[in-house]
Short mmCIF file of the C-alpha atoms (twelve columns), coordinates in Angstrom:
data_MODEL
# 
_entry.id   MODEL 
# 
loop_
_atom_site.group_PDB 
_atom_site.id 
_atom_site.type_symbol 
_atom_site.label_atom_id 
_atom_site.label_alt_id 
_atom_site.label_comp_id 
_atom_site.label_asym_id 
_atom_site.label_seq_id 
_atom_site.Cartn_x 
_atom_site.Cartn_y 
_atom_site.Cartn_z 
_atom_site.pdbx_PDB_model_num 
ATOM 1   C CA . MET A 1   33.803  27.548  -6.231  1 
ATOM 2   C CA . THR A 2   33.811  25.358  -3.124  1 
ATOM 3   C CA . ASN A 3   30.569  26.917  -1.871  1 
ATOM 4   C CA . TYR A 4   28.951  26.237  -5.229  1 
ATOM 5   C CA . ILE A 5   29.917  22.555  -5.083  1 
ATOM 6   C CA . ASP A 6   28.685  22.268  -1.482  1 
ATOM 7   C CA . ASP A 7   25.330  23.855  -2.387  1 
ATOM 8   C CA . HIS A 8   25.082  21.653  -5.481  1 
ATOM 9   C CA . LEU A 9   25.505  18.527  -3.341  1 
ATOM 10  C CA . LYS A 10  23.131  19.689  -0.616  1 
ATOM 11  C CA . GLN A 11  20.232  20.039  -3.048  1 
ATOM 12  C CA . PRO A 12  19.898  16.305  -3.862  1 
ATOM 13  C CA . VAL A 13  20.256  15.438  -0.151  1 
ATOM 14  C CA . ALA A 14  17.480  17.860  0.796   1 
ATOM 15  C CA . ILE A 15  15.181  16.494  -1.907  1 
ATOM 16  C CA . SER A 16  16.035  12.940  -0.864  1 
ATOM 17  C CA . ASN A 17  15.165  13.697  2.761   1 
ATOM 18  C CA . TRP A 18  11.885  15.216  1.649   1 
ATOM 19  C CA . LEU A 19  11.008  12.111  -0.403  1 
ATOM 20  C CA . TYR A 20  11.829  9.869   2.553   1 
ATOM 21  C CA . SER A 21  9.448   11.973  4.668   1 
ATOM 22  C CA . VAL A 22  6.673   11.605  2.100   1 
ATOM 23  C CA . ALA A 23  7.382   7.861   1.930   1 
ATOM 24  C CA . PHE A 24  6.936   7.665   5.698   1 
ATOM 25  C CA . LEU A 25  3.542   9.380   5.367   1 
ATOM 26  C CA . VAL A 26  2.550   6.904   2.646   1 
ATOM 27  C CA . PHE A 27  3.608   4.067   4.963   1 
ATOM 28  C CA . ILE A 28  1.297   5.464   7.675   1 
ATOM 29  C CA . MET A 29  -1.414  5.819   5.025   1 
ATOM 30  C CA . VAL A 30  -1.126  2.109   4.203   1 
ATOM 31  C CA . ILE A 31  -1.609  1.283   7.883   1 
ATOM 32  C CA . VAL A 32  -4.618  3.575   8.265   1 
ATOM 33  C CA . GLY A 33  -6.051  2.158   5.044   1 
ATOM 34  C CA . GLY A 34  -5.730  -1.335  6.509   1 
ATOM 35  C CA . ILE A 35  -7.557  -0.290  9.661   1 
ATOM 36  C CA . THR A 36  -10.242 1.385   7.557   1 
ATOM 37  C CA . ARG A 37  -10.788 -1.825  5.637   1 
ATOM 38  C CA . LEU A 38  -10.710 -4.143  8.634   1 
ATOM 39  C CA . THR A 39  -13.198 -2.004  10.582  1 
ATOM 40  C CA . GLU A 40  -15.502 -1.852  7.527   1 
ATOM 41  C CA . SER A 41  -15.285 1.939   7.627   1 
ATOM 42  C CA . GLY A 42  -14.614 2.711   3.977   1 
ATOM 43  C CA . LEU A 43  -18.209 3.427   2.947   1 
ATOM 44  C CA . SER A 44  -19.129 5.615   5.915   1 
ATOM 45  C CA . ILE A 45  -18.542 8.838   3.958   1 
ATOM 46  C CA . THR A 46  -20.686 8.727   0.844   1 
ATOM 47  C CA . GLU A 47  -19.496 11.939  -0.799  1 
ATOM 48  C CA . TRP A 48  -16.169 13.355  -1.932  1 
ATOM 49  C CA . LYS A 49  -15.648 16.958  -0.903  1 
ATOM 50  C CA . LEU A 50  -12.045 17.941  -1.466  1 
ATOM 51  C CA . ILE A 51  -12.094 21.133  0.644   1 
ATOM 52  C CA . THR A 52  -15.145 21.086  2.916   1 
ATOM 53  C CA . GLY A 53  -14.623 17.393  3.641   1 
ATOM 54  C CA . THR A 54  -11.448 18.243  5.514   1 
ATOM 55  C CA . LEU A 55  -13.452 18.922  8.673   1 
ATOM 56  C CA . PRO A 56  -15.599 16.220  10.300  1 
ATOM 57  C CA . PRO A 57  -19.178 16.996  11.433  1 
ATOM 58  C CA . LEU A 58  -18.911 19.586  14.211  1 
ATOM 59  C CA . ASN A 59  -22.313 19.271  15.866  1 
ATOM 60  C CA . GLU A 60  -25.063 16.743  16.444  1 
ATOM 61  C CA . ALA A 61  -27.173 18.000  13.551  1 
ATOM 62  C CA . ALA A 62  -24.258 17.579  11.144  1 
ATOM 63  C CA . TRP A 63  -23.618 14.061  12.450  1 
ATOM 64  C CA . LEU A 64  -27.267 13.122  11.934  1 
ATOM 65  C CA . THR A 65  -27.117 14.462  8.380   1 
ATOM 66  C CA . GLU A 66  -24.102 12.298  7.590   1 
ATOM 67  C CA . PHE A 67  -25.738 9.301   9.232   1 
ATOM 68  C CA . GLU A 68  -28.839 9.763   7.098   1 
ATOM 69  C CA . LYS A 69  -26.690 9.747   3.949   1 
ATOM 70  C CA . TYR A 70  -25.054 6.510   5.103   1 
ATOM 71  C CA . LYS A 71  -28.497 4.976   5.681   1 
ATOM 72  C CA . GLN A 72  -29.196 5.261   1.959   1 
ATOM 73  C CA . ILE A 73  -26.519 2.790   0.849   1 
ATOM 74  C CA . PRO A 74  -26.797 -1.033  0.729   1 
ATOM 75  C CA . GLU A 75  -24.187 -1.620  3.462   1 
ATOM 76  C CA . PHE A 76  -26.423 0.012   6.060   1 
ATOM 77  C CA . GLN A 77  -29.705 -1.254  4.649   1 
ATOM 78  C CA . GLN A 78  -28.611 -4.880  4.423   1 
ATOM 79  C CA . ILE A 79  -25.971 -5.251  7.152   1 
ATOM 80  C CA . ASN A 80  -25.531 -2.504  9.730   1 
ATOM 81  C CA . GLY A 81  -29.134 -1.332  9.821   1 
ATOM 82  C CA . PRO A 82  -30.590 -4.762  10.647  1 
ATOM 83  C CA . ALA A 83  -27.760 -5.184  13.191  1 
ATOM 84  C CA . GLY A 84  -29.014 -2.072  14.969  1 
ATOM 85  C CA . MET A 85  -26.176 0.354   14.290  1 
ATOM 86  C CA . ALA A 86  -26.536 3.503   16.412  1 
ATOM 87  C CA . LEU A 87  -25.071 6.953   15.833  1 
ATOM 88  C CA . ALA A 88  -22.167 6.276   18.199  1 
ATOM 89  C CA . GLU A 89  -21.103 3.251   16.143  1 
ATOM 90  C CA . PHE A 90  -21.403 5.274   12.957  1 
ATOM 91  C CA . LYS A 91  -19.107 7.935   14.414  1 
ATOM 92  C CA . SER A 92  -16.487 5.270   15.052  1 
ATOM 93  C CA . ILE A 93  -16.332 4.016   11.462  1 
ATOM 94  C CA . TYR A 94  -16.656 7.562   10.122  1 
ATOM 95  C CA . PHE A 95  -13.506 8.534   12.028  1 
ATOM 96  C CA . TRP A 96  -11.289 6.016   10.233  1 
ATOM 97  C CA . GLU A 97  -12.505 6.913   6.759   1 
ATOM 98  C CA . TRP A 98  -12.188 10.625  7.563   1 
ATOM 99  C CA . ALA A 99  -8.658  10.092  8.936   1 
ATOM 100 C CA . HIS A 100 -7.724  8.110   5.820   1 
ATOM 101 C CA . ARG A 101 -8.911  10.886  3.518   1 
ATOM 102 C CA . LEU A 102 -7.363  13.625  5.646   1 
ATOM 103 C CA . LEU A 103 -4.008  11.853  5.540   1 
ATOM 104 C CA . GLY A 104 -4.331  11.620  1.768   1 
ATOM 105 C CA . ARG A 105 -4.796  15.398  1.592   1 
ATOM 106 C CA . LEU A 106 -1.815  15.892  3.904   1 
ATOM 107 C CA . ILE A 107 0.385   13.711  1.698   1 
ATOM 108 C CA . GLY A 108 -0.708  15.719  -1.338  1 
ATOM 109 C CA . LEU A 109 0.336   18.969  0.318   1 
ATOM 110 C CA . ALA A 110 3.525   17.430  1.741   1 
ATOM 111 C CA . PHE A 111 4.539   16.556  -1.806  1 
ATOM 112 C CA . ALA A 112 3.175   19.446  -3.872  1 
ATOM 113 C CA . LEU A 113 4.343   22.400  -1.754  1 
ATOM 114 C CA . PRO A 114 8.026   21.383  -1.340  1 
ATOM 115 C CA . PHE A 115 8.079   20.290  -4.991  1 
ATOM 116 C CA . ALA A 116 6.938   23.755  -6.018  1 
ATOM 117 C CA . TRP A 117 9.550   25.355  -3.749  1 
ATOM 118 C CA . PHE A 118 12.395  23.245  -5.153  1 
ATOM 119 C CA . ALA A 119 11.222  23.931  -8.715  1 
ATOM 120 C CA . ILE A 120 10.924  27.697  -8.222  1 
ATOM 121 C CA . ASN A 121 14.399  27.813  -6.707  1 
ATOM 122 C CA . ARG A 122 15.839  25.666  -9.524  1 
ATOM 123 C CA . ALA A 123 17.089  23.167  -6.971  1 
ATOM 124 C CA . ILE A 124 15.950  20.032  -8.788  1 
ATOM 125 C CA . PRO A 125 18.881  18.186  -10.395 1 
ATOM 126 C CA . LYS A 126 18.815  17.602  -14.125 1 
ATOM 127 C CA . GLY A 127 16.708  14.600  -15.077 1 
ATOM 128 C CA . TYR A 128 14.684  14.535  -11.872 1 
ATOM 129 C CA . GLY A 129 12.025  17.096  -12.729 1 
ATOM 130 C CA . PHE A 130 10.184  14.566  -14.866 1 
ATOM 131 C CA . LYS A 131 10.450  11.868  -12.191 1 
ATOM 132 C CA . LEU A 132 9.080   14.119  -9.466  1 
ATOM 133 C CA . THR A 133 6.285   15.291  -11.749 1 
ATOM 134 C CA . ALA A 134 5.396   11.663  -12.450 1 
ATOM 135 C CA . LEU A 135 5.243   10.965  -8.715  1 
ATOM 136 C CA . LEU A 136 2.951   13.972  -8.263  1 
ATOM 137 C CA . ILE A 137 0.643   12.693  -11.017 1 
ATOM 138 C CA . LEU A 138 0.606   9.198   -9.514  1 
ATOM 139 C CA . GLY A 139 -0.376  10.686  -6.164  1 
ATOM 140 C CA . GLY A 140 -3.252  12.567  -7.776  1 
ATOM 141 C CA . MET A 141 -4.352  9.416   -9.583  1 
ATOM 142 C CA . GLN A 142 -4.323  7.556   -6.278  1 
ATOM 143 C CA . GLY A 143 -6.892  9.963   -4.886  1 
ATOM 144 C CA . VAL A 144 -9.106  9.422   -7.926  1 
ATOM 145 C CA . ILE A 145 -8.691  5.637   -7.643  1 
ATOM 146 C CA . GLY A 146 -9.646  5.823   -3.965  1 
ATOM 147 C CA . TRP A 147 -12.937 7.526   -4.758  1 
ATOM 148 C CA . TRP A 148 -13.495 5.172   -7.722  1 
ATOM 149 C CA . MET A 149 -13.100 2.316   -5.237  1 
ATOM 150 C CA . VAL A 150 -15.592 3.824   -2.779  1 
ATOM 151 C CA . THR A 151 -18.223 4.419   -5.471  1 
ATOM 152 C CA . SER A 152 -18.285 0.691   -6.228  1 
ATOM 153 C CA . GLY A 153 -19.941 0.106   -2.852  1 
ATOM 154 C CA . LEU A 154 -22.503 2.923   -2.802  1 
ATOM 155 C CA . THR A 155 -25.289 1.569   -4.993  1 
ATOM 156 C CA . GLU A 156 -25.614 -2.175  -5.584  1 
ATOM 157 C CA . ARG A 157 -22.905 -3.752  -3.403  1 
ATOM 158 C CA . THR A 158 -22.501 -3.916  0.370   1 
ATOM 159 C CA . ASP A 159 -18.737 -3.509  0.073   1 
ATOM 160 C CA . VAL A 160 -16.227 -2.167  -2.422  1 
ATOM 161 C CA . SER A 161 -15.010 -4.091  -5.438  1 
ATOM 162 C CA . HIS A 162 -11.974 -6.187  -4.536  1 
ATOM 163 C CA . PHE A 163 -10.523 -5.367  -7.957  1 
ATOM 164 C CA . ARG A 164 -10.683 -1.650  -7.213  1 
ATOM 165 C CA . LEU A 165 -9.378  -2.188  -3.691  1 
ATOM 166 C CA . ALA A 166 -6.425  -4.117  -5.122  1 
ATOM 167 C CA . THR A 167 -5.743  -1.303  -7.593  1 
ATOM 168 C CA . HIS A 168 -5.820  1.243   -4.768  1 
ATOM 169 C CA . LEU A 169 -3.492  -0.733  -2.484  1 
ATOM 170 C CA . LEU A 170 -1.033  -1.738  -5.199  1 
ATOM 171 C CA . MET A 171 -0.838  1.843   -6.427  1 
ATOM 172 C CA . ALA A 172 -0.002  2.998   -2.887  1 
ATOM 173 C CA . LEU A 173 2.764   0.405   -2.598  1 
ATOM 174 C CA . ALA A 174 4.101   1.272   -6.064  1 
ATOM 175 C CA . ILE A 175 4.271   4.947   -5.091  1 
ATOM 176 C CA . LEU A 176 6.023   3.970   -1.859  1 
ATOM 177 C CA . GLY A 177 8.638   1.960   -3.754  1 
ATOM 178 C CA . ALA A 178 9.118   4.731   -6.321  1 
ATOM 179 C CA . LEU A 179 9.627   7.350   -3.608  1 
ATOM 180 C CA . VAL A 180 12.304  5.232   -1.930  1 
ATOM 181 C CA . TRP A 181 14.001  4.419   -5.240  1 
ATOM 182 C CA . THR A 182 14.150  8.083   -6.295  1 
ATOM 183 C CA . ALA A 183 15.431  9.131   -2.855  1 
ATOM 184 C CA . LEU A 184 18.193  6.525   -3.103  1 
ATOM 185 C CA . ASP A 185 19.144  7.791   -6.570  1 
ATOM 186 C CA . LEU A 186 19.431  11.323  -5.214  1 
ATOM 187 C CA . ARG A 187 21.588  10.120  -2.325  1 
ATOM 188 C CA . ARG A 188 23.938  8.505   -4.829  1 
ATOM 189 C CA . LEU A 189 24.005  11.660  -6.902  1 
ATOM 190 C CA . ALA A 190 25.000  13.700  -3.855  1 
ATOM 191 C CA . SER A 191 27.700  11.360  -2.601  1 
ATOM 192 C CA . HIS A 192 29.287  10.035  -5.802  1 
ATOM 193 C CA . ASN A 193 27.700  12.072  -8.612  1 
ATOM 194 C CA . SER A 194 26.534  8.677   -9.902  1 
ATOM 195 C CA . PRO A 195 23.807  8.082   -12.508 1 
ATOM 196 C CA . PRO A 196 20.436  6.659   -11.429 1 
ATOM 197 C CA . ALA A 197 20.231  2.929   -10.790 1 
ATOM 198 C CA . ARG A 198 18.757  0.789   -13.543 1 
ATOM 199 C CA . LEU A 199 16.538  -2.242  -13.252 1 
ATOM 200 C CA . THR A 200 18.264  -5.569  -13.816 1 
ATOM 201 C CA . GLY A 201 16.562  -8.593  -15.306 1 
ATOM 202 C CA . PHE A 202 16.592  -10.342 -11.943 1 
ATOM 203 C CA . GLY A 203 15.175  -7.222  -10.331 1 
ATOM 204 C CA . VAL A 204 12.224  -7.291  -12.718 1 
ATOM 205 C CA . VAL A 205 11.580  -10.963 -11.898 1 
ATOM 206 C CA . VAL A 206 11.585  -10.223 -8.151  1 
ATOM 207 C CA . ILE A 207 9.149   -7.346  -8.686  1 
ATOM 208 C CA . LEU A 208 6.782   -9.584  -10.664 1 
ATOM 209 C CA . VAL A 209 6.917   -12.359 -8.052  1 
ATOM 210 C CA . LEU A 210 6.256   -9.886  -5.257  1 
ATOM 211 C CA . PHE A 211 3.483   -8.235  -7.300  1 
ATOM 212 C CA . VAL A 212 1.599   -11.549 -7.515  1 
ATOM 213 C CA . GLN A 213 1.822   -11.981 -3.744  1 
ATOM 214 C CA . LEU A 214 0.655   -8.433  -3.074  1 
ATOM 215 C CA . LEU A 215 -2.177  -8.765  -5.595  1 
ATOM 216 C CA . PHE A 216 -3.548  -11.879 -3.923  1 
ATOM 217 C CA . GLY A 217 -3.046  -10.255 -0.543  1 
ATOM 218 C CA . ALA A 218 -5.236  -7.381  -1.709  1 
ATOM 219 C CA . TYR A 219 -7.814  -9.842  -3.056  1 
ATOM 220 C CA . THR A 220 -7.732  -11.648 0.277   1 
ATOM 221 C CA . ALA A 221 -8.493  -8.391  2.079   1 
ATOM 222 C CA . GLY A 222 -11.179 -7.327  -0.371  1 
ATOM 223 C CA . LEU A 223 -13.034 -10.646 -0.268  1 
ATOM 224 C CA . ASN A 224 -12.448 -11.286 3.454   1 
ATOM 225 C CA . ALA A 225 -10.771 -14.481 2.288   1 
ATOM 226 C CA . GLY A 226 -8.624  -14.618 5.408   1 
ATOM 227 C CA . HIS A 227 -11.672 -15.960 7.233   1 
ATOM 228 C CA . VAL A 228 -12.159 -19.043 5.083   1 
ATOM 229 C CA . ALA A 229 -9.680  -21.131 7.114   1 
ATOM 230 C CA . ASN A 230 -8.185  -20.545 10.553  1 
ATOM 231 C CA . THR A 231 -5.661  -23.395 10.555  1 
ATOM 232 C CA . TRP A 232 -2.146  -23.576 9.191   1 
ATOM 233 C CA . PRO A 233 -0.570  -25.156 7.192   1 
ATOM 234 C CA . LEU A 234 -3.664  -27.189 6.251   1 
ATOM 235 C CA . MET A 235 -6.999  -25.760 5.122   1 
ATOM 236 C CA . TYR A 236 -10.009 -27.736 6.284   1 
ATOM 237 C CA . GLY A 237 -7.676  -30.594 7.133   1 
ATOM 238 C CA . SER A 238 -6.111  -30.817 3.679   1 
ATOM 239 C CA . PHE A 239 -3.406  -29.065 1.711   1 
ATOM 240 C CA . PHE A 240 -5.865  -27.749 -0.870  1 
ATOM 241 C CA . PRO A 241 -9.400  -26.882 0.297   1 
ATOM 242 C CA . ALA A 242 -11.907 -29.526 -0.697  1 
ATOM 243 C CA . GLY A 243 -15.237 -28.675 -2.265  1 
ATOM 244 C CA . VAL A 244 -14.058 -25.915 -4.593  1 
ATOM 245 C CA . ASP A 245 -16.487 -25.585 -7.502  1 
ATOM 246 C CA . TRP A 246 -14.478 -25.938 -10.699 1 
ATOM 247 C CA . THR A 247 -17.470 -25.640 -13.034 1 
ATOM 248 C CA . THR A 248 -16.605 -21.977 -13.657 1 
ATOM 249 C CA . ASN A 249 -13.524 -21.077 -15.673 1 
ATOM 250 C CA . LEU A 250 -10.082 -20.984 -14.072 1 
ATOM 251 C CA . TRP A 251 -9.624  -17.227 -14.558 1 
ATOM 252 C CA . ALA A 252 -12.823 -16.567 -12.620 1 
ATOM 253 C CA . LYS A 253 -11.671 -18.859 -9.801  1 
ATOM 254 C CA . LEU A 254 -8.287  -17.151 -9.558  1 
ATOM 255 C CA . ASN A 255 -9.866  -13.730 -9.309  1 
ATOM 256 C CA . ASN A 256 -13.076 -14.317 -7.371  1 
ATOM 257 C CA . ASP A 257 -13.049 -17.489 -5.271  1 
ATOM 258 C CA . PRO A 258 -12.069 -16.718 -1.638  1 
ATOM 259 C CA . GLN A 259 -10.824 -20.267 -0.976  1 
ATOM 260 C CA . VAL A 260 -8.591  -20.372 -4.049  1 
ATOM 261 C CA . ILE A 261 -7.323  -16.844 -3.434  1 
ATOM 262 C CA . HIS A 262 -6.527  -17.645 0.207   1 
ATOM 263 C CA . PHE A 263 -4.673  -20.785 -0.892  1 
ATOM 264 C CA . ILE A 264 -2.582  -18.932 -3.485  1 
ATOM 265 C CA . HIS A 265 -1.735  -16.091 -1.099  1 
ATOM 266 C CA . ARG A 266 -0.764  -18.629 1.571   1 
ATOM 267 C CA . TRP A 267 1.606   -20.642 -0.606  1 
ATOM 268 C CA . TRP A 268 2.869   -18.150 -3.183  1 
ATOM 269 C CA . ALA A 269 4.377   -16.438 -0.125  1 
ATOM 270 C CA . TRP A 270 7.049   -19.141 -0.088  1 
ATOM 271 C CA . VAL A 271 7.876   -18.585 -3.760  1 
ATOM 272 C CA . THR A 272 8.264   -14.910 -2.887  1 
ATOM 273 C CA . VAL A 273 10.508  -15.805 0.064   1 
ATOM 274 C CA . ILE A 274 12.810  -17.834 -2.203  1 
ATOM 275 C CA . PHE A 275 13.311  -14.913 -4.568  1 
ATOM 276 C CA . LEU A 276 13.796  -12.459 -1.719  1 
ATOM 277 C CA . ILE A 277 16.461  -14.738 -0.225  1 
ATOM 278 C CA . LEU A 278 18.208  -14.851 -3.593  1 
ATOM 279 C CA . LEU A 279 18.027  -11.050 -3.779  1 
ATOM 280 C CA . ALA A 280 19.387  -10.679 -0.247  1 
ATOM 281 C CA . ARG A 281 22.281  -13.040 -1.014  1 
ATOM 282 C CA . ARG A 282 23.210  -11.103 -4.161  1 
ATOM 283 C CA . ILE A 283 23.429  -7.780  -2.343  1 
ATOM 284 C CA . ARG A 284 25.030  -9.044  0.864   1 
ATOM 285 C CA . LYS A 285 28.539  -7.996  -0.171  1 
ATOM 286 C CA . ILE A 286 27.267  -4.571  -1.220  1 
ATOM 287 C CA . SER A 287 25.204  -3.873  1.908   1 
ATOM 288 C CA . ARG A 288 24.727  -6.254  4.815   1 
ATOM 289 C CA . LYS A 289 22.158  -3.838  6.237   1 
ATOM 290 C CA . ALA A 290 19.955  -4.096  3.158   1 
ATOM 291 C CA . SER A 291 20.312  -7.888  3.128   1 
ATOM 292 C CA . LEU A 292 19.334  -8.053  6.795   1 
ATOM 293 C CA . ALA A 293 16.400  -5.696  6.173   1 
ATOM 294 C CA . ILE A 294 15.002  -7.980  3.475   1 
ATOM 295 C CA . HIS A 295 15.391  -11.118 5.611   1 
ATOM 296 C CA . SER A 296 13.844  -9.418  8.644   1 
ATOM 297 C CA . ALA A 297 10.906  -8.002  6.699   1 
ATOM 298 C CA . PHE A 298 9.820   -11.224 5.016   1 
ATOM 299 C CA . GLY A 299 10.513  -13.284 8.154   1 
ATOM 300 C CA . ILE A 300 8.279   -11.118 10.322  1 
ATOM 301 C CA . GLN A 301 5.700   -10.961 7.529   1 
ATOM 302 C CA . ILE A 302 5.428   -14.757 7.346   1 
ATOM 303 C CA . ILE A 303 4.944   -14.996 11.126  1 
ATOM 304 C CA . LEU A 304 2.293   -12.264 11.076  1 
ATOM 305 C CA . GLY A 305 0.510   -13.887 8.135   1 
ATOM 306 C CA . ILE A 306 0.225   -17.194 9.988   1 
ATOM 307 C CA . ALA A 307 -0.847  -15.408 13.172  1 
ATOM 308 C CA . THR A 308 -3.523  -13.523 11.236  1 
ATOM 309 C CA . VAL A 309 -4.941  -16.767 9.864   1 
ATOM 310 C CA . VAL A 310 -4.944  -18.840 13.060  1 
ATOM 311 C CA . SER A 311 -6.369  -15.939 15.103  1 
ATOM 312 C CA . GLY A 312 -9.373  -15.651 12.816  1 
ATOM 313 C CA . VAL A 313 -8.053  -12.360 11.361  1 
ATOM 314 C CA . ASN A 314 -7.346  -10.592 14.617  1 
ATOM 315 C CA . ILE A 315 -7.304  -6.887  13.706  1 
ATOM 316 C CA . TYR A 316 -3.973  -6.185  15.410  1 
ATOM 317 C CA . TYR A 317 -2.200  -9.008  13.596  1 
ATOM 318 C CA . ALA A 318 -3.906  -8.113  10.311  1 
ATOM 319 C CA . VAL A 319 -2.933  -4.435  10.509  1 
ATOM 320 C CA . ALA A 320 0.639   -5.369  11.432  1 
ATOM 321 C CA . HIS A 321 0.663   -7.793  8.489   1 
ATOM 322 C CA . GLN A 322 -0.262  -4.995  6.077   1 
ATOM 323 C CA . ALA A 323 2.274   -2.628  7.665   1 
ATOM 324 C CA . VAL A 324 5.132   -5.113  7.385   1 
ATOM 325 C CA . GLY A 325 4.018   -5.846  3.820   1 
ATOM 326 C CA . ALA A 326 4.859   -2.209  3.086   1 
ATOM 327 C CA . LEU A 327 8.256   -2.732  4.746   1 
ATOM 328 C CA . VAL A 328 8.833   -5.726  2.465   1 
ATOM 329 C CA . VAL A 329 8.216   -3.420  -0.505  1 
ATOM 330 C CA . ILE A 330 10.634  -0.812  0.873   1 
ATOM 331 C CA . SER A 331 13.413  -3.303  1.616   1 
ATOM 332 C CA . THR A 332 12.937  -5.002  -1.758  1 
ATOM 333 C CA . ALA A 333 13.168  -1.656  -3.552  1 
ATOM 334 C CA . TRP A 334 16.378  -0.985  -1.625  1 
ATOM 335 C CA . GLY A 335 17.847  -4.351  -2.609  1 
ATOM 336 C CA . ILE A 336 16.917  -4.074  -6.287  1 
ATOM 337 C CA . HIS A 337 18.298  -0.551  -6.321  1 
ATOM 338 C CA . LEU A 338 21.630  -1.851  -5.030  1 
ATOM 339 C CA . LEU A 339 21.772  -4.347  -7.898  1 
ATOM 340 C CA . GLY A 340 20.876  -1.608  -10.364 1 
ATOM 341 C CA . ARG A 341 23.730  0.613   -9.239  1 
ATOM 342 C CA . GLU A 342 26.294  -1.749  -10.730 1 
ATOM 343 C CA . ARG A 343 24.389  -1.851  -14.022 1 
ATOM 344 C CA . SER A 344 24.105  1.939   -14.187 1 
ATOM 345 C CA . ILE A 345 27.896  2.245   -13.953 1 
ATOM 346 C CA . SER A 346 28.701  -0.442  -16.550 1 
# 
């Protein structure tokens, strides 16, 4: 009987460890995706080949073939071609897009194969089969969304749609948060046989506030809006950038104007900070580590955001900013989960 109980408790721990490992891979994926965007590498591979695309071009003839395909899209014809892009430069941007896609395939296998093993061995605790299946589906959808994003820049545009880029990034961060949340639930199941945490009303509010900040961060990346002002806290010498054309409707400005989007991302950050401080204070008695993680994540993120702006979007600061943004999501998920534990018990 004792061995049965020990094995029963080990199963959720093993699955939790696996989900944490997948979450780490998704975190790396977010970083590589940021590099891919900042180096303007995302359109270098103009086809989606699930199996054969795993390998990069292996000889000069294959490289020239890929380069010729790239020459057919507007980004090369209007930007990189006139700038005199050579094959060596093409290889550089190709590498980051190839690495991004390869990592996506790796994450798919890292999730699907262990999931199948746990399912075949009936090791998945009751109630978690559906959740893990949902995560698998979301991962598959993310691959489709990624290609949907790329296709937006292959015919008429010289870059991808910032709406599709935002969808792709926010989906990645949502998957990251869901992986961490589910892993935490499984840890609780193993240690206390406790039910899954439930979202509280305040938790939902924090998620919505953070979502707005992440959305405008994605818009900022997609529209290169970080370049519109390299001073902080003022923009062009004033709190709100002068010269914004308000003849179009407000919805269009909020979703398409780089100056307005930069302004919102810059200052909504402080609204987000207020709610994250409130979250950290509420969970401090439950877990000082989680409270400290939230404070550290948003504190570093603010510093990196300012550094990114004043440096003229230095790639190292910008990549670090996106990476720590993912850490903000992880720490926030941890904090909201802690609040939800009390509700799940009551």
